[in-house]
C-alpha positions as a printed NumPy array, in Angstrom:
array([[-25.57 ,  24.342,   7.356],
       [-25.592,  20.643,   6.383],
       [-27.307,  19.862,   3.112],
       [-29.127,  16.595,   2.61 ],
       [-27.637,  13.977,   0.3  ],
       [-30.579,  14.441,  -2.082],
       [-29.916,  18.186,  -2.271],
       [-26.222,  17.593,  -2.884],
       [-26.881,  15.082,  -5.627],
       [-29.476,  17.289,  -7.293],
       [-27.067,  20.204,  -7.211],
       [-24.284,  18.112,  -8.704],
       [-26.536,  16.911, -11.492],
       [-27.837,  20.364, -12.325],
       [-24.666,  22.426, -12.13 ],
       [-21.942,  22.306, -14.775],
       [-18.474,  21.892, -13.352],
       [-15.465,  24.062, -14.109],
       [-12.072,  22.488, -14.508],
       [ -8.932,  24.25 , -13.421],
       [ -8.715,  25.629, -16.968],
       [-12.206,  27.106, -16.79 ],
       [-13.748,  24.73 , -19.347],
       [-17.449,  24.048, -18.824],
       [-18.12 ,  20.327, -18.777],
       [-21.648,  19.689, -19.946],
       [-23.632,  16.753, -18.643],
       [-24.446,  15.394, -22.096],
       [-20.926,  14.482, -23.181],
       [-20.404,  10.742, -23.235],
       [-16.633,  10.263, -23.13 ],
       [-13.737,  12.165, -21.669],
       [-11.828,  14.017, -24.392],
       [ -8.09 ,  14.707, -24.058],
       [ -8.894,  18.368, -23.337],
       [-11.297,  17.394, -20.561],
       [ -8.782,  14.995, -19.05 ],
       [ -6.058,  17.641, -19.238],
       [ -8.335,  20.12 , -17.528],
       [ -8.929,  17.689, -14.667],
       [ -5.192,  17.144, -14.227],
       [ -4.558,  20.883, -14.254],
       [ -7.226,  21.318, -11.601],
       [ -5.606,  18.568,  -9.519],
       [ -2.169,  20.123,  -9.876],
       [ -3.446,  23.519,  -8.763],
       [ -5.129,  21.904,  -5.751],
       [ -2.046,  19.897,  -4.765],
       [  0.315,  22.863,  -5.059],
       [ -1.962,  24.837,  -2.759],
       [ -2.599,  22.118,  -0.169],
       [  0.419,  19.804,  -0.124],
       [  3.035,  22.156,   1.411],
       [  0.992,  22.31 ,   4.613],
       [  0.564,  18.531,   5.002],
       [  3.014,  16.648,   7.217],
       [  0.986,  13.48 ,   7.852],
       [ -1.148,  11.096,   5.773],
       [ -4.578,  12.256,   4.552],
       [ -7.176,   9.597,   5.346],
       [-10.632,  11.092,   4.742],
       [-12.218,  14.525,   4.561],
       [-14.507,  15.95 ,   7.228],
       [-16.378,  19.036,   6.076],
       [-14.149,  19.014,   2.968],
       [-10.871,  19.235,   4.911],
       [ -8.397,  16.372,   5.195],
       [ -8.121,  14.474,   8.452],
       [ -5.043,  12.378,   9.041],
       [ -3.66 ,   9.069,  10.272],
       [ -0.172,   9.507,  11.691],
       [  1.313,   6.106,  10.801],
       [ -0.377,   5.88 ,   7.398],
       [ -3.056,   3.352,   8.342],
       [ -3.731,   1.323,   5.21 ],
       [ -3.88 ,   4.376,   2.949],
       [ -0.48 ,   5.968,   3.6  ],
       [  0.952,   5.149,   0.175],
       [ -1.62 ,   7.104,  -1.785],
       [ -0.597,  10.586,  -0.656],
       [  3.051,  10.281,  -1.72 ],
       [  1.841,   8.322,  -4.746],
       [ -0.341,  11.211,  -5.873],
       [  2.535,  13.635,  -5.354],
       [  4.84 ,  11.422,  -7.435],
       [  2.31 ,  11.275, -10.27 ],
       [  1.758,  15.033, -10.115],
       [  5.53 ,  15.519, -10.26 ],
       [  5.733,  13.113, -13.198],
       [  3.1  ,  15.137, -15.039],
       [  4.337,  18.615, -14.168],
       [  8.048,  18.329, -13.409],
       [  7.471,  20.431, -10.292],
       [ 10.495,  20.002,  -8.01 ],
       [  8.601,  20.926,  -4.837],
       [  6.13 ,  18.106,  -5.412],
       [  9.016,  15.651,  -5.71 ],
       [ 10.509,  16.911,  -2.448],
       [  7.153,  16.559,  -0.713],
       [  6.719,  13.049,  -2.151],
       [ 10.147,  12.009,  -0.839],
       [  9.359,  13.418,   2.6  ],
       [  6.051,  11.517,   2.689],
       [  7.832,   8.334,   1.572],
       [ 10.294,   8.708,   4.433],
       [  7.469,   8.984,   6.957],
       [  6.29 ,   5.527,   5.848],
       [  9.652,   3.845,   6.455],
       [  8.811,   2.119,   9.785],
       [  5.81 ,   0.358,   8.263],
       [  7.926,  -1.708,   5.856],
       [  8.912,  -4.001,   8.741],
       [  5.501,  -4.292,  10.427],
       [  3.471,  -7.399,   9.456],
       [  0.328,  -6.234,  11.246],
       [ -1.933,  -6.488,   8.162],
       [ -1.912,  -7.211,   4.43 ],
       [ -1.702,  -3.6  ,   3.276],
       [  2.022,  -3.474,   2.457],
       [  1.294,  -3.215,  -1.265],
       [ -1.117,  -0.331,  -0.798],
       [  1.514,   1.374,   1.342],
       [  4.686,   0.812,  -0.659],
       [  3.775,   0.326,  -4.31 ],
       [  2.408,   3.806,  -5.116],
       [  5.115,   5.376,  -2.961],
       [  8.443,   3.518,  -2.781],
       [  8.174,   1.368,  -5.923],
       [  7.117,   4.393,  -7.958],
       [  9.947,   6.434,  -6.435],
       [ 12.464,   3.759,  -7.421],
       [ 11.129,   3.472, -10.961],
       [ 11.305,   7.256, -11.417],
       [ 14.596,   8.002,  -9.632],
       [ 16.611,   4.789,  -9.676],
       [ 17.541,   5.34 ,  -6.028],
       [ 18.162,   1.87 ,  -4.51 ],
       [ 16.926,   3.11 ,  -1.125],
       [ 13.36 ,   2.939,  -2.393],
       [ 13.86 ,  -0.443,  -4.08 ],
       [ 15.391,  -2.036,  -1.004],
       [ 12.651,  -0.7  ,   1.255],
       [  9.959,  -2.048,  -1.054],
       [ 11.618,  -5.476,  -1.023],
       [ 11.687,  -5.276,   2.789],
       [  7.936,  -4.65 ,   2.67 ],
       [  7.417,  -7.663,   0.391],
       [  9.341,  -9.858,   2.819],
       [  7.122,  -8.545,   5.586],
       [  3.967,  -9.231,   3.579],
       [  4.778, -12.903,   2.953],
       [  4.957, -13.476,   6.701],
       [  1.157, -13.426,   6.451],
       [  1.106, -16.347,   3.994],
       [ -0.952, -19.35 ,   5.141],
       [  0.626, -22.277,   3.289],
       [ -2.115, -24.723,   4.28 ],
       [ -4.956, -22.602,   2.961],
       [ -2.807, -20.993,   0.239],
       [ -3.863, -17.447,   1.061],
       [ -2.485, -14.233,   2.529],
       [ -4.235, -13.409,   5.787],
       [ -5.855,  -9.991,   5.513],
       [ -6.386,  -8.786,   9.058],
       [ -5.251,  -9.402,  12.61 ],
       [ -1.779,  -9.497,  14.083],
       [  0.162, -12.696,  13.521],
       [ -0.26 , -15.203,  16.33 ],
       [ -3.745, -13.957,  17.221],
       [ -6.865, -16.026,  16.455],
       [ -9.168, -13.214,  15.322],
       [ -9.531, -13.064,  11.53 ],
       [ -6.834, -15.715,  11.125],
       [ -8.647, -17.287,   8.178],
       [-10.062, -14.119,   6.656],
       [ -9.268, -13.247,   3.035],
       [-10.526, -10.111,   1.295],
       [-10.729,  -9.134,  -2.351],
       [ -8.603,  -6.033,  -1.664],
       [ -5.478,  -8.189,  -1.256],
       [ -5.368,  -8.654,  -5.032],
       [ -3.948,  -5.121,  -5.107],
       [ -1.091,  -6.026,  -2.764],
       [  0.25 ,  -8.824,  -4.963],
       [  2.119,  -6.543,  -7.354],
       [  4.538,  -5.686,  -4.555],
       [  5.458,  -9.386,  -4.537],
       [  5.908,  -9.38 ,  -8.319],
       [  8.228,  -6.384,  -7.948],
       [ 10.274,  -8.219,  -5.301],
       [ 10.784, -11.208,  -7.595],
       [ 11.704,  -8.875, -10.449],
       [ 14.331,  -7.154,  -8.317],
       [ 15.754, -10.14 ,  -6.428],
       [ 15.248, -13.06 ,  -8.81 ],
       [ 13.669, -15.025,  -5.962],
       [ 10.48 , -16.736,  -7.155],
       [  9.041, -17.214,  -3.685],
       [  7.323, -13.83 ,  -3.911],
       [  5.575, -14.316,  -7.246],
       [  4.741, -17.945,  -6.41 ],
       [  2.856, -16.785,  -3.313],
       [  1.126, -14.092,  -5.367],
       [  0.009, -16.638,  -7.986],
       [ -1.241, -19.076,  -5.359],
       [ -3.189, -16.379,  -3.522],
       [ -4.737, -15.147,  -6.772],
       [ -5.825, -18.684,  -7.647],
       [ -7.387, -19.152,  -4.217],
       [ -9.226, -15.854,  -4.676],
       [-10.594, -16.667,  -8.12 ],
       [-11.66 , -20.144,  -6.984],
       [-13.607, -18.995,  -3.929],
       [-14.643, -15.377,  -4.594],
       [-15.776, -15.421,  -8.204],
       [-19.465, -16.178,  -8.682],
       [-20.992, -17.527, -11.881],
       [-22.069, -14.037, -12.977],
       [-18.622, -12.514, -12.376],
       [-19.514, -10.709,  -9.142],
       [-17.598, -11.16 ,  -5.889],
       [-18.122, -10.768,  -2.134],
       [-15.836,  -8.593,  -0.068],
       [-14.696, -11.391,   2.259],
       [-14.202, -15.151,   2.185],
       [-13.418, -17.055,   5.372],
       [-11.347, -20.205,   5.74 ],
       [-10.419, -22.456,   8.62 ],
       [ -6.907, -21.157,   9.289],
       [ -5.676, -24.531,  10.576],
       [ -6.999, -26.841,   7.87 ],
       [ -7.482, -24.385,   5.007],
       [-11.065, -25.602,   4.547],
       [-13.471, -23.101,   3.009],
       [-16.094, -21.659,   5.369],
       [-17.864, -19.228,   3.065],
       [-18.408, -15.651,   1.865],
       [-18.897, -12.726,   4.179],
       [-18.613,  -8.954,   4.105],
       [-17.531,  -5.93 ,   6.1  ],
       [-17.723,  -3.211,   3.465],
       [-20.499,  -4.602,   1.272],
       [-24.241,  -4.653,   1.772],
       [-24.306,  -8.408,   2.453],
       [-22.285, -11.594,   1.855],
       [-24.248, -12.093,  -1.378],
       [-23.921,  -8.517,  -2.647],
       [-21.119,  -6.964,  -4.696],
       [-19.206,  -4.095,  -3.109],
       [-18.216,  -1.819,  -5.981],
       [-14.758,  -0.869,  -4.763],
       [-13.924,  -4.497,  -4.052],
       [-15.018,  -5.447,  -7.566],
       [-12.744,  -2.692,  -8.893],
       [ -9.823,  -3.969,  -6.805],
       [-10.355,  -7.364,  -8.385],
       [-10.525,  -6.081, -11.965],
       [ -7.319,  -4.115, -11.506],
       [ -5.541,  -6.808,  -9.482],
       [ -6.29 ,  -9.768, -11.742],
       [ -5.356,  -7.794, -14.848],
       [ -2.058,  -6.865, -13.203],
       [ -1.41 , -10.495, -12.321],
       [ -1.998, -11.452, -15.95 ],
       [  0.465,  -8.807, -17.063],
       [  3.083, -10.018, -14.57 ],
       [  2.7  , -13.756, -15.252],
       [  1.141, -14.195, -18.698],
       [ -1.365, -16.619, -17.147],
       [ -4.547, -16.233, -19.176],
       [ -6.719, -17.485, -16.332],
       [ -6.109, -14.177, -14.559],
       [ -6.988, -12.14 , -17.648],
       [-10.168, -14.176, -18.071],
       [-11.105, -13.634, -14.42 ],
       [-10.56 ,  -9.893, -14.759],
       [-12.729,  -9.885, -17.867],
       [-15.596, -11.687, -16.134],
       [-15.425,  -9.257, -13.223],
       [-15.31 ,  -6.276, -15.562],
       [-18.261,  -7.476, -17.606],
       [-20.375,  -7.818, -14.471],
       [-19.444,  -4.359, -13.194],
       [-20.019,  -2.691, -16.554],
       [-23.427,  -4.298, -16.763],
       [-24.282,  -2.96 , -13.304],
       [-23.214,   0.66 , -13.871],
       [-25.838,   3.384, -13.805],
       [-26.121,   5.653, -16.894],
       [-23.848,   8.307, -15.35 ],
       [-21.034,   5.734, -15.229],
       [-20.204,   6.484, -11.576],
       [-20.561,   3.28 ,  -9.501],
       [-23.083,   2.978,  -6.724],
       [-21.182,   1.877,  -3.603],
       [-22.63 ,  -1.669,  -3.849],
       [-23.989,  -3.016,  -7.109],
       [-26.655,  -4.997,  -5.244],
       [-27.77 ,  -2.337,  -2.819],
       [-31.547,  -2.54 ,  -2.344],
       [-31.71 ,   1.186,  -3.151],
       [-30.223,   0.491,  -6.554],
       [-29.345,   3.536,  -8.621],
       [-30.707,   5.817,  -5.875],
       [-28.05 ,   4.859,  -3.343],
       [-24.857,   6.826,  -2.731],
       [-21.954,   6.642,  -5.141],
       [-18.335,   5.714,  -4.639],
       [-16.207,   7.808,  -6.962],
       [-13.069,   5.976,  -5.807],
       [-14.479,   2.715,  -7.168],
       [-14.935,   4.428, -10.517],
       [-11.349,   5.7  , -10.638],
       [ -9.901,   2.301,  -9.691],
       [-12.128,   0.576, -12.221],
       [-11.106,   2.991, -14.977],
       [ -7.444,   2.098, -14.382],
       [ -8.228,  -1.611, -14.496],
       [-10.319,  -1.303, -17.655],
       [ -7.61 ,   0.634, -19.484],
       [ -5.144,  -2.114, -18.594],
       [ -7.642,  -4.82 , -19.536],
       [ -8.203,  -3.192, -22.926],
       [ -4.53 ,  -3.686, -23.71 ],
       [ -4.511,  -7.202, -22.286],
       [ -7.494,  -8.316, -24.379],
       [ -7.181,  -6.08 , -27.435],
       [-10.768,  -4.953, -26.821],
       [-11.498,  -1.266, -27.407],
       [-14.782,  -1.739, -25.531],
       [-12.999,  -1.648, -22.18 ],
       [-11.098,   1.508, -23.092],
       [-14.287,   3.19 , -24.312],
       [-16.094,   2.396, -21.083],
       [-13.118,   3.588, -19.024],
       [-13.291,   6.941, -20.81 ],
       [-17.   ,   7.177, -20.053],
       [-16.305,   6.488, -16.372],
       [-13.679,   9.22 , -16.368],
       [-16.158,  11.551, -18.017],
       [-18.691,  10.806, -15.273],
       [-16.128,  11.399, -12.551],
       [-14.996,  14.695, -14.066],
       [-18.549,  15.929, -14.674],
       [-20.048,  15.046, -11.325],
       [-17.322,  14.334,  -8.772],
       [-14.567,  16.956,  -8.97 ],
       [-14.512,  19.43 ,  -6.091],
       [-14.485,  22.429,  -8.429],
       [-17.727,  23.876,  -7.038],
       [-16.197,  24.32 ,  -3.565],
       [-13.734,  26.892,  -2.317],
       [-13.178,  24.885,   0.89 ],
       [-12.283,  21.493,  -0.542],
       [ -8.737,  20.225,  -0.059],
       [ -9.15 ,  17.09 ,  -2.173],
       [ -9.519,  16.733,  -5.931],
       [-12.507,  14.419,  -6.075],
       [-15.649,  14.199,  -3.928],
       [-18.539,  11.68 ,  -3.712],
       [-16.462,   8.903,  -2.206],
       [-17.823,   6.284,   0.183],
       [-15.482,   4.672,   2.688],
       [-17.75 ,   2.358,   4.679],
       [-21.467,   2.594,   3.95 ],
       [-22.653,  -0.177,   6.326],
       [-21.191,   1.657,   9.325],
       [-22.087,   5.09 ,   7.885],
       [-18.431,   6.022,   8.226],
       [-17.449,   8.283,   5.375],
       [-20.338,   8.843,   2.961],
       [-20.109,  11.655,   0.396],
       [-16.477,  12.384,   1.276],
       [-13.106,  12.618,  -0.421],
       [-10.63 ,   9.755,  -0.156],
       [ -6.891,   9.752,  -0.936],
       [ -7.128,   6.649,  -3.093],
       [ -9.862,   8.297,  -5.134],
       [ -7.538,  11.167,  -5.982],
       [ -4.61 ,   8.83 ,  -6.63 ],
       [ -6.397,   6.513,  -9.057],
       [ -8.055,   9.417, -10.861],
       [ -4.562,  10.79 , -11.52 ],
       [ -3.294,   7.373, -12.583],
       [ -6.216,   6.706, -14.924],
       [ -5.89 ,  10.06 , -16.677],
       [ -2.134,   9.628, -17.103],
       [ -2.738,   6.159, -18.574],
       [ -4.658,   7.948, -21.335],
       [ -2.643,  11.137, -21.809],
       [  0.917,  10.023, -20.971],
       [  1.056,   6.236, -21.368],
       [  4.838,   5.967, -21.681],
       [  5.493,   8.082, -18.601],
       [  2.991,   6.306, -16.359],
       [  4.249,   2.942, -17.632],
       [  7.703,   3.838, -16.348],
       [  6.335,   5.033, -13.017],
       [  4.234,   1.993, -12.107],
       [  5.75 ,  -0.71 , -14.296],
       [  3.073,  -1.229, -16.917]])
């Protein structure tokens, strides 16, 4: 029997959740304590050890609480091995490492395919993390291959990385999306490993184009900005994932907070830190009291619209990084409140069927494709955010903080 979204939300609000350690998480607690965070990780580890041995492809989205898959990884293929690497980092479980390596290997063909901008999403959580944890040059060299593939999408006239569409085709040739801010760290890694500045110079230029054209006066952003691909002239904002070109898609805003903070950390350029701060301040001001983002901060349904737990997990990571970049405890405090909201209301602990760790994700609300589902990047960034709090030195080694 399918329950209505209202019934599901009412049930989630009324029912206390049990972590893997059996600790009741009451709805009145305002910030995630170390014990609560540890309980969520233990729950995730138990789930992964039960589910991961049977997975030989790339989880993309859940249908009726079970993973469905995309054979070549789509744009999300890096998050499954990435989650396994982080779970191995936390637990030391050798089987999880073996499964992470096998998943990494399945991604290998994609490092040479310039079909879209998603090379950072694919190879940073997977191959870069594997190299940082193991020192195996196979992973480093493959990640540098992916960075070389990514810069084939660089439009030197417009000073942007083309998001979508195969090279040489006219469709989407001038389309830039906020998500690409998350792919720039792969370029920073390539410069770090090779000494060649072309990678980081492209990353800096793309970030500057993004902050110039995406950032509104109030710190919000659209999902998309279009340019004339031949002249580089600005056309204007648009959206695919957001409610409208003038709205603010919550996951895109989270990508920007995380991505600009990372670019500040890699370059020391304060303009990127300041941009991340403006984006964070807008998003924090738009959060509902439960601290779990609505899928679009300007949805006409407001606080009554569906949530996107993945946006919350990504944002928590970015805020924890931004707290260190700015010296402001306010960002860390709000990140802990977001994590508390995710643990209280979004873990899959009330289900015996669920294969994922976190529910209440939204993939594409405008097309009604994936609403109230689990998403692999939601699980990945929840793991990353919690490890940033509980094991900062270990996660710093894994992802290069």
